[in-house]
SENU-245289 format. One record per residue (C-alpha): residue number from 1; chain; x, y, z. Coordinates in steps of 0.02 Angstrom, whole numbers. Example, Ala and Ser with C-alpha at 12.3 -4.5 7.8 and 13.67 -1.06 7.14 Angstrom:
R    nr   kette       c1       c2       c3
R     1       A      615     -225      390
R     2       A      684      -53      357
END
This chain:
R    nr   kette       c1       c2       c3
R     1       A     5945     5702     3800
R     2       A     6050     5546     3771
R     3       A     6133     5516     3602
R     4       A     6072     5364     3507
R     5       A     6246     5290     3488
R     6       A     6283     5310     3673
R     7       A     6116     5233     3717
R     8       A     6147     5084     3604
R     9       A     6319     5057     3678
R    10       A     6258     5070     3858
R    11       A     6109     4956     3830
R    12       A     6224     4816     3773
R    13       A     6301     4799     3946
R    14       A     6162     4821     4072
R    15       A     6154     4773     4253
R    16       A     6034     4627     4283
R    17       A     5862     4682     4343
R    18       A     5817     4625     4518
R    19       A     5756     4675     4689
R    20       A     5933     4723     4737
R    21       A     5897     4889     4650
R    22       A     5792     4943     4797
R    23       A     5875     4891     4959
R    24       A     6037     4928     5052
R    25       A     6159     4788     5015
R    26       A     6022     4707     4910
R    27       A     5949     4622     5064
R    28       A     5761     4628     5045
R    29       A     5717     4525     5198
R    30       A     5829     4630     5312
R    31       A     5749     4792     5251
R    32       A     5571     4734     5283
R    33       A     5620     4666     5453
R    34       A     5681     4841     5498
R    35       A     5520     4918     5433
R    36       A     5417     4794     5533
R    37       A     5510     4811     5698
R    38       A     5574     4990     5716
R    39       A     5478     5142     5775
R    40       A     5534     5246     5626
R    41       A     5410     5155     5515
R    42       A     5273     5124     5644
R    43       A     5147     5245     5567
R    44       A     5176     5175     5392
R    45       A     5151     4997     5450
R    46       A     4995     5032     5553
R    47       A     4914     5122     5405
R    48       A     4950     4977     5288
R    49       A     4888     4848     5414
R    50       A     4726     4944     5445
R    51       A     4694     4947     5258
R    52       A     4732     4762     5250
R    53       A     4603     4726     5383
R    54       A     4473     4832     5296
R    55       A     4504     4755     5125
R    56       A     4511     4576     5190
R    57       A     4333     4596     5252
R    58       A     4266     4639     5079
R    59       A     4266     4552     4910
R    60       A     4357     4623     4759
R    61       A     4237     4753     4686
R    62       A     4181     4727     4508
R    63       A     4212     4846     4364
R    64       A     4043     4820     4284
R    65       A     3982     4864     4110
R    66       A     3861     4990     4187
R    67       A     4004     5079     4273
R    68       A     4113     5074     4118
R    69       A     3981     5155     4008
R    70       A     3930     5289     4134
R    71       A     4057     5415     4070
R    72       A     3997     5393     3891
R    73       A     3816     5414     3943
R    74       A     3828     5560     4064
R    75       A     4009     5618     4074
R    76       A     4030     5561     4255
R    77       A     4198     5487     4306
R    78       A     4195     5463     4493
R    79       A     4085     5307     4500
R    80       A     4198     5198     4391
R    81       A     4358     5272     4458
R    82       A     4313     5241     4641
R    83       A     4301     5054     4604
R    84       A     4455     5054     4491
R    85       A     4562     5141     4622
R    86       A     4494     5030     4761
R    87       A     4560     4881     4663
R    88       A     4730     4966     4649
R    89       A     4728     5000     4837
R    90       A     4695     4815     4864
R    91       A     4840     4768     4749
R    92       A     4962     4886     4837
R    93       A     4908     4835     5011
R    94       A     4920     4647     4986
R    95       A     5090     4664     4903
R    96       A     5159     4773     5043
R    97       A     5088     4658     5176
R    98       A     5167     4510     5087
R    99       A     5335     4598     5095
R   100       A     5310     4650     5276
R   101       A     5242     4483     5338
R   102       A     5302     4352     5216
R   103       A     5266     4213     5341
R   104       A     5077     4243     5336
R   105       A     5009     4110     5219
R   106       A     4833     4184     5224
R   107       A     4893     4337     5129
R   108       A     4940     4236     4977
R   109       A     4765     4197     4918
R   110       A     4711     4379     4927
R   111       A     4869     4434     4838
R   112       A     4851     4307     4698
R   113       A     4667     4347     4671
R   114       A     4691     4535     4654
R   115       A     4838     4514     4534
R   116       A     4731     4395     4430
R   117       A     4584     4516     4436
R   118       A     4690     4661     4375
R   119       A     4758     4552     4234
R   120       A     4578     4510     4186
R   121       A     4519     4690     4172
R   122       A     4442     4733     4004
R   123       A     4559     4883     3994
R   124       A     4681     4966     4113
R   125       A     4632     5135     4041
R   126       A     4500     5246     4119
R   127       A     4343     5268     4012
R   128       A     4369     5457     4017
R   129       A     4535     5436     3927
R   130       A     4468     5324     3789
R   131       A     4336     5442     3716
R   132       A     4295     5338     3563
R   133       A     4468     5262     3543
R   134       A     4485     5074     3522
R   135       A     4515     4989     3688
R   136       A     4642     4865     3623
R   137       A     4811     4948     3606
R   138       A     4761     5106     3700
R   139       A     4881     5172     3832
R   140       A     4835     5307     3956
R   141       A     4910     5362     4121
R   142       A     4833     5222     4222
R   143       A     4865     5083     4097
R   144       A     5048     5132     4097
R   145       A     5053     5143     4287
R   146       A     4971     4972     4304
R   147       A     5098     4891     4189
R   148       A     5239     4972     4288
R   149       A     5162     4911     4451
R   150       A     5143     4731     4393
R   151       A     5321     4729     4325
R   152       A     5393     4793     4487
R   153       A     5287     4677     4593
R   154       A     5347     4528     4489
R   155       A     5528     4578     4521
R   156       A     5502     4610     4706
R   157       A     5407     4450     4745
R   158       A     5496     4339     4619
R   159       A     5480     4155     4662
R   160       A     5353     4193     4798
R   161       A     5227     4210     4657
R   162       A     5169     4054     4563
R   163       A     5252     4035     4392
R   164       A     5083     4042     4304
R   165       A     5044     4209     4385
R   166       A     5215     4281     4342
R   167       A     5192     4225     4161
R   168       A     5020     4304     4154
R   169       A     5086     4470     4222
R   170       A     5225     4472     4092
R   171       A     5103     4428     3951
R   172       A     4983     4567     3998
R   173       A     5121     4698     4010
R   174       A     5184     4641     3840
R   175       A     5012     4650     3758
R   176       A     4951     4809     3842
R   177       A     5111     4913     3850
R   178       A     5265     4858     3753
R   179       A     5184     4802     3592
R   180       A     5065     4951     3572
R   181       A     5204     5073     3621
R   182       A     5320     5005     3486
R   183       A     5191     4961     3353
R   184       A     5034     5067     3374
R   185       A     5102     5241     3405
R   186       A     5140     5378     3404
R   187       A     5023     5421     3546
R   188       A     4981     5603     3577
R   189       A     5059     5600     3749
R   190       A     5230     5553     3679
R   191       A     5262     5736     3637
R   192       A     5160     5814     3779
R   193       A     5246     5948     3881
R   194       A     5158     5904     4042
R   195       A     5131     5758     4161
R   196       A     5063     5635     4031
R   197       A     5229     5612     3941
R   198       A     5323     5578     4103
R   199       A     5193     5461     4179
R   200       A     5155     5360     4022
R   201       A     5329     5349     3946
R   202       A     5412     5339     4116
R   203       A     5302     5195     4171
R   204       A     5328     5099     4008
R   205       A     5516     5130     4015
R   206       A     5523     5076     4196
R   207       A     5425     4917     4158
R   208       A     5545     4877     4016
R   209       A     5697     4903     4127
R   210       A     5622     4780     4250
R   211       A     5552     4649     4130
R   212       A     5661     4644     3974
R   213       A     5834     4573     3948
R   214       A     5961     4672     3846
R   215       A     5898     4675     3666
R   216       A     5858     4790     3522
R   217       A     5680     4790     3586
R   218       A     5728     4855     3758
R   219       A     5838     4987     3676
R   220       A     5693     5042     3566
R   221       A     5576     5061     3717
R   222       A     5704     5161     3816
R   223       A     5746     5269     3666
R   224       A     5564     5316     3642
R   225       A     5541     5344     3828
R   226       A     5691     5461     3832
R   227       A     5620     5559     3686
R   228       A     5459     5586     3784
R   229       A     5556     5636     3939
R   230       A     5642     5771     3836
R   231       A     5471     5841     3789
R   232       A     5418     5833     3972
R   233       A     5569     5933     4028
R   234       A     5542     6056     3887
R   235       A     5375     6098     3967
R   236       A     5468     6179     4111
R   237       A     5560     6343     4110
R   238       A     5731     6362     4186
R   239       A     5646     6413     4349
R   240       A     5583     6233     4369
R   241       A     5405     6287     4409
R   242       A     5263     6165     4378
R   243       A     5118     6277     4326
R   244       A     5000     6128     4348
R   245       A     5033     6140     4536
R   246       A     5121     6035     4667
R   247       A     5001     5889     4647
R   248       A     5052     5868     4466
R   249       A     5234     5898     4514
R   250       A     5219     5748     4629
R   251       A     5137     5652     4489
R   252       A     5230     5697     4329
R   253       A     5400     5735     4402
R   254       A     5381     5590     4522
R   255       A     5364     5467     4379
R   256       A     5509     5551     4290
R   257       A     5613     5518     4446
R   258       A     5556     5337     4463
R   259       A     5607     5302     4283
R   260       A     5770     5400     4294
R   261       A     5818     5307     4454
R   262       A     5791     5135     4376
R   263       A     5882     5189     4218
R   264       A     6029     5251     4320
R   265       A     6035     5090     4420
R   266       A     6018     4970     4275
R   267       A     6148     5063     4171
R   268       A     6268     5068     4319
R   269       A     6260     5258     4319
R   270       A     6308     5275     4135
R   271       A     6143     5366     4101
R   272       A     6106     5487     4242
R   273       A     5967     5611     4203
R   274       A     5988     5690     4375
R   275       A     6146     5777     4315
R   276       A     6040     5891     4206
R   277       A     6028     6066     4279
R   278       A     5843     6081     4235
R   279       A     5805     5922     4332
R   280       A     5888     5996     4486
R   281       A     5788     6155     4462
R   282       A     5623     6059     4449
R   283       A     5668     5960     4605
R   284       A     5679     6123     4703
R   285       A     5505     6180     4652
R   286       A     5423     6089     4798
R   287       A     5500     6201     4931
R   288       A     5451     6357     4834
R   289       A     5265     6327     4829
R   290       A     5223     6287     5011
R   291       A     5161     6434     5112
R   292       A     5143     6354     5284
R   293       A     5129     6173     5338
R   294       A     5036     6079     5202
R   295       A     4955     6237     5129
R   296       A     5019     6266     4953
R   297       A     5012     6394     4815
R   298       A     4867     6306     4730
R   299       A     4852     6395     4564
R   300       A     4779     6286     4425
R   301       A     4701     6116     4464
R   302       A     4788     6096     4631
R   303       A     4710     6063     4801
R   304       A     4742     6189     4938
R   305       A     4824     6064     5055
R   306       A     4950     5937     4992
R   307       A     5043     5824     5115
R   308       A     5223     5790     5067
R   309       A     5279     5631     4978
R   310       A     5424     5604     5097
R   311       A     5500     5459     5001
R   312       A     5519     5565     4845
R   313       A     5580     5714     4948
R   314       A     5711     5612     5040
R   315       A     5773     5535     4879
R   316       A     5793     5705     4798
R   317       A     5875     5774     4954
R   318       A     6004     5635     4938
R   319       A     6040     5692     4760
R   320       A     6044     5878     4798
R   321       A     6091     5888     4983
R   322       A     6148     6069     4977
R   323       A     5988     6132     4897
R   324       A     5837     6030     4952
R   325       A     5736     6077     5105
R   326       A     5672     5925     5201
R   327       A     5506     5962     5287
R   328       A     5456     5879     5450
R   329       A     5382     5705     5453
R   330       A     5221     5779     5521
R   331       A     5184     5835     5342
R   332       A     5203     5658     5274
R   333       A     5066     5597     5157
R   334       A     4980     5450     5239
R   335       A     4968     5283     5147
R   336       A     4784     5316     5110
R   337       A     4810     5496     5054
R   338       A     4822     5455     4868
R   339       A     4643     5425     4812
R   340       A     4712     5351     4649
R   341       A     4813     5221     4747
R   342       A     4967     5229     4639
R   343       A     5091     5089     4672
R   344       A     5253     5177     4628
R   345       A     5244     5319     4757
R   346       A     5165     5208     4890
R   347       A     5312     5087     4878
R   348       A     5444     5223     4870
R   349       A     5374     5317     5019
R   350       A     5437     5167     5115
R   351       A     5598     5118     5029
R   352       A     5660     5296     5003
R   353       A     5610     5358     5176
R   354       A     5763     5406     5277
R   355       A     5730     5431     5462
R   356       A     5903     5507     5480
R   357       A     5865     5656     5369
R   358       A     5878     5822     5458
R   359       A     5707     5902     5450
R   360       A     5650     6081     5468
R   361       A     5489     6179     5447
R   362       A     5477     6280     5288
R   363       A     5595     6426     5314
R   364       A     5549     6607     5281
R   365       A     5593     6644     5101
R   366       A     5545     6745     4948
R   367       A     5546     6675     4771
R   368       A     5515     6744     4599
R   369       A     5491     6613     4464
R   370       A     5514     6713     4303
R   371       A     5458     6582     4177
R   372       A     5296     6542     4269
R   373       A     5283     6724     4326
R   374       A     5244     6675     4504
R   375       A     5298     6770     4657
R   376       A     5294     6679     4825
R   377       A     5334     6744     4999
R   378       A     5340     6651     5165
R   379       A     5356     6774     5309
R   380       A     5387     6729     5491
R   381       A     5374     6842     5643
R   382       A     5340     6825     5828
R   383       A     5155     6829     5783
R   384       A     5165     6675     5674
R   385       A     5183     6622     5494
R   386       A     5111     6713     5345
R   387       A     5110     6687     5158
R   388       A     5077     6781     4998
R   389       A     5082     6723     4817
R   390       A     5027     6800     4652
R   391       A     5040     6753     4470
R   392       A     5050     6826     4297
R   393       A     5072     6693     4164
R   394       A     4945     6663     4026
R   395       A     4778     6578     4001
R   396       A     4836     6427     3902
R   397       A     4936     6338     4036
R   398       A     4919     6150     4073
R   399       A     4760     6125     4175
R   400       A     4731     6309     4140
R   401       A     4624     6427     4240
R   402       A     4584     6601     4175
R   403       A     4674     6682     4320
R   404       A     4804     6812     4270
R   405       A     4830     6924     4421
R   406       A     4764     6795     4545
R   407       A     4837     6798     4720
R   408       A     4832     6702     4884
R   409       A     4847     6775     5059
R   410       A     4875     6662     5209
R   411       A     4894     6688     5396
R   412       A     4929     6541     5510
R   413       A     4836     6396     5433
R   414       A     4698     6499     5352
R   415       A     4699     6556     5170
R   416       A     4598     6717     5178
R   417       A     4609     6756     4993
R   418       A     4606     6587     4912
R   419       A     4609     6488     4751
R   420       A     4469     6361     4732
R   421       A     4588     6237     4650
R   422       A     4524     6085     4557
R   423       A     4342     6043     4529
R   424       A     4266     5873     4494
R   425       A     4339     5800     4335
R   426       A     4199     5766     4211
R   427       A     4182     5765     4022
R   428       A     4125     5947     4023
R   429       A     4263     5999     4143
R   430       A     4388     5964     4004
R   431       A     4266     6013     3866
R   432       A     4198     6172     3788
R   433       A     4114     6222     3952
R   434       A     4273     6216     4056
R   435       A     4270     6400     4101
R   436       A     4088     6398     4152
R   437       A     4149     6310     4310
R   438       A     4188     6439     4444
R   439       A     4350     6354     4492
R   440       A     4415     6372     4313
R   441       A     4342     6534     4248
R   442       A     4399     6704     4309
R   443       A     4230     6726     4395
R   444       A     4298     6612     4532
R   445       A     4462     6705     4554
R   446       A     4519     6865     4635
R   447       A     4531     6966     4475
R   448       A     4431     7111     4402
R   449       A     4271     7100     4299
R   450       A     4270     7242     4172
R   451       A     4106     7295     4091
R   452       A     4041     7122     4132
R   453       A     4185     7041     4039
R   454       A     4281     6896     4115
R   455       A     4456     6846     4063
R   456       A     4467     6747     3901
R   457       A     4561     6584     3878
R   458       A     4707     6570     3759
R   459       A     4891     6607     3742
R   460       A     4852     6785     3685
R   461       A     4785     6819     3860
R   462       A     4954     6848     3940
R   463       A     5032     6956     4074
R   464       A     5177     7074     4046
R   465       A     5281     7087     4204
R   466       A     5328     7266     4244
R   467       A     5412     7238     4413
R   468       A     5459     7091     4523
R   469       A     5569     7137     4671
R   470       A     5608     7039     4828
R   471       A     5666     7149     4971
R   472       A     5702     7123     5154
R   473       A     5551     7224     5209
R   474       A     5435     7213     5060
R   475       A     5396     7117     4901
R   476       A     5332     7211     4749
R   477       A     5248     7133     4597
R   478       A     5173     7230     4454
R   479       A     5096     7168     4292
R   480       A     4995     7225     4142
R   481       A     4855     7104     4094
R   482       A     4732     7200     3987
R   483       A     4748     7074     3844
R   484       A     4650     6947     3947
R   485       A     4488     7046     3934
R   486       A     4467     7066     3745
R   487       A     4389     7238     3769
R   488       A     4413     7357     3624
R   489       A     4398     7513     3733
R   490       A     4520     7449     3867
R   491       A     4689     7529     3836
R   492       A     4780     7450     3984
R   493       A     4752     7360     4149
R   494       A     4893     7364     4276
R   495       A     4891     7270     4441
R   496       A     5019     7304     4578
R   497       A     5050     7211     4740
R   498       A     5154     7278     4884
R   499       A     5177     7146     5021
R   500       A     5246     7229     5178
R   501       A     5330     7103     5292
R   502       A     5300     7184     5461
R   503       A     5272     7089     5623
R   504       A     5092     7083     5563
R   505       A     5108     7097     5375
R   506       A     4992     7190     5258
R   507       A     4960     7182     5071
R   508       A     4918     7332     4963
R   509       A     4829     7296     4799
R   510       A     4813     7433     4669
R   511       A     4728     7415     4500
R   512       A     4735     7549     4366
R   513       A     4626     7543     4211
R   514       A     4638     7656     4059
R   515       A     4494     7660     3934
R   516       A     4465     7751     3771
R   517       A     4281     7771     3816
R   518       A     4204     7774     3989
R   519       A     4159     7598     4048
R   520       A     3988     7559     4120
R   521       A     4047     7447     4262
R   522       A     4209     7400     4350
R   523       A     4205     7265     4484
R   524       A     4347     7205     4593
R   525       A     4308     7026     4642
R   526       A     4386     6939     4792
R   527       A     4367     6751     4818
R   528       A     4377     6681     4993
R   529       A     4330     6526     5091
R   530       A     4301     6633     5246
R   531       A     4128     6711     5274
R   532       A     4150     6901     5259
R   533       A     4084     7014     5397
R   534       A     4050     7200     5385
R   535       A     4161     7295     5505
R   536       A     4191     7474     5556
R   537       A     4274     7552     5406
R   538       A     4325     7382     5340
R   539       A     4271     7207     5296
R   540       A     4328     7072     5416
R   541       A     4379     6895     5370
R   542       A     4392     6795     5532
R   543       A     4492     6634     5528
R   544       A     4468     6484     5641
R   545       A     4642     6489     5718
R   546       A     4642     6664     5791
R   547       A     4699     6761     5640
R   548       A     4594     6882     5540
R   549       A     4614     6998     5393
R   550       A     4540     7172     5380
R   551       A     4504     7231     5204
R   552       A     4514     7420     5202
R   553       A     4452     7527     5058
R   554       A     4377     7696     5018
R   555       A     4191     7665     5043
R   556       A     4150     7829     4955
R   557       A     4229     7754     4799
R   558       A     4185     7570     4815
R   559       A     4022     7480     4855
R   560       A     4048     7302     4922
R   561       A     3925     7159     4896
R   562       A     3944     6989     4982
R   563       A     3882     6829     4899
R   564       A     3883     6652     4967
R   565       A     3920     6519     4835
R   566       A     3964     6336     4816
R   567       A     4064     6234     4692
R   568       A     4091     6048     4668
R   569       A     4268     6004     4720
R   570       A     4383     5872     4647
R   571       A     4303     5736     4752
R   572       A     4124     5780     4707
R   573       A     4088     5875     4869
R   574       A     3986     6034     4871
R   575       A     4104     6162     4947
R   576       A     4058     6337     5008
R   577       A     4151     6493     4956
R   578       A     4114     6679     4952
R   579       A     4139     6827     4839
R   580       A     4162     7008     4889
R   581       A     4126     7119     4740
R   582       A     4183     7300     4752
R   583       A     4093     7405     4622
R   584       A     4172     7570     4575
R   585       A     4042     7705     4601
R   586       A     4112     7835     4479
R   587       A     4190     7780     4315
R   588       A     4307     7881     4203
R   589       A     4434     7856     4065
R   590       A     4565     7824     4200
R   591       A     4514     7725     4355
R   592       A     4618     7680     4506
R   593       A     4561     7558     4641
R   594       A     4658     7524     4801
R   595       A     4626     7390     4932
R   596       A     4729     7352     5087
R   597       A     4731     7185     5176
R   598       A     4789     7204     5357
R   599       A     4830     7048     5457
R   600       A     4770     7048     5636
R   601       A     4792     6923     5777
R   602       A     4643     6902     5891
R   603       A     4745     6868     6049
R   604       A     4807     6962     6200
R   605       A     4991     6965     6154
R   606       A     5113     6898     6025
R   607       A     5174     6767     6147
R   608       A     5001     6692     6160
R   609       A     4945     6555     6044
R   610       A     4818     6620     5917
R   611       A     4644     6582     5977
R   612       A     4473     6587     5898
R   613       A     4408     6659     6063
R   614       A     4494     6829     6061
R   615       A     4525     6929     6218
R   616       A     4592     7079     6123
R   617       A     4649     7128     5950
R   618       A     4829     7159     5899
R   619       A     4878     7247     5739
END
């Protein structure tokens, strides 16, 4: 990525680290005065102040031994992590309030105490990431993030912090990040081709750029960080798609950007990773995976709705002004949105926010991402906004689900055919039983079940794309995915989508299965968050915002069964979902199944706003 000789030469003549990196003209006080007094930042400020009031009324929560050992005893993560992340929220909030309202002496005590408490933590790692490893010298995502946060806070607050506290912060970052990184490695994440390499190495590299003077030691840290960043980028194809989903794009690529920005600034632009074509391509992924508003293509461990990190978006739009779409501020992620309370994005959502950016709703567009094998379509008409996405890929992707052939169908704000997204992270969720969870196994996806066989995990379960065409009036996507089923008598399985972009669009799904001996059972499974209703010649999915989808099939050929189910979502909540299983009545060596999904608007006319109290039905 950067030659060793060039790096050594550049690192000998660095810009001094300081808070001038972050602010126009280097004037920190002027920037925070603007934030405090102008309407552009009013929502940001009120959110931070409300959190400050809430946190000031409570003591710092303790990370107890009982909480720490809970994961080891029963595999549960949420209990410890809720307290850990609440402490990080407290750290972020008191720092931001100190920058916003530096004259408030009463903030100082709370700020000093939470910094001291974080420095006193037994480990900055999460118990789930230790798994038998020695605590001393371990570095995980959150240990690296914490060291980055303390380093940046020390630079930003400078002499406002007592010297003893600044020394303690520097000592802890040295002992918990720099020394283990240089002396205890290599860590497994150093060569990971997913978010871990970017977050861990990027955080350590950023902390070094902020804390260390020019030296062989600083050069060694940055050299190792750059090596890891090369592995991170290698995890992407040229299409820039993040197969882990937009949440992990925000996370992994976000930390890549934070590090690359500080590296560019401290080297006076001599090392600029943003010039790489693949980085530009990855930056553009965000606008390719939103279907409408905050509803995303949520394959893999991604939530359905992801508000936009506007600071990151505005920064990237400044780098790639001709290419980046800037969504409206109404999609902005609130200060409290990040349940992990990460410092780096919280801070940059303020300093990188640009109220002057020209904003627009996601435009109608079609995309094919050939490396990820995703097809995505946003369609607009006088009846509203609609979305369709489908995937090929393979079943050994980062945060993998067994989901080749999965698709999503959206009308207005309702995903009628949906992806469950991420479940609650536990020991078993990332263990041998991963695919027993409905959200991960193919039983929880809109894919076939053949002779009772679900899709198998592994790189050998892979799609072969037969057609991917983006036309003005229709999108076509066709793939062969028989390898996913590990059935000796299955000769081929071909799935075809035809997405017709009419005023009220429709999707045709056709599956063709060839066997060498007649199968006993073929089931087409649909997954939806909308309760299915039997209709006249169809099955009706009725959304809450006036849209509906009619599922039309040959009832002489297919027998539908509805089942109500629940799964535990990422936040530990029991969440309802439904399956519609179409069983093929007559099986043969060659079997063809066709379903049509017709969008309807339950309103009087296209000029009316969609309503859940229909007066008539338009098709």
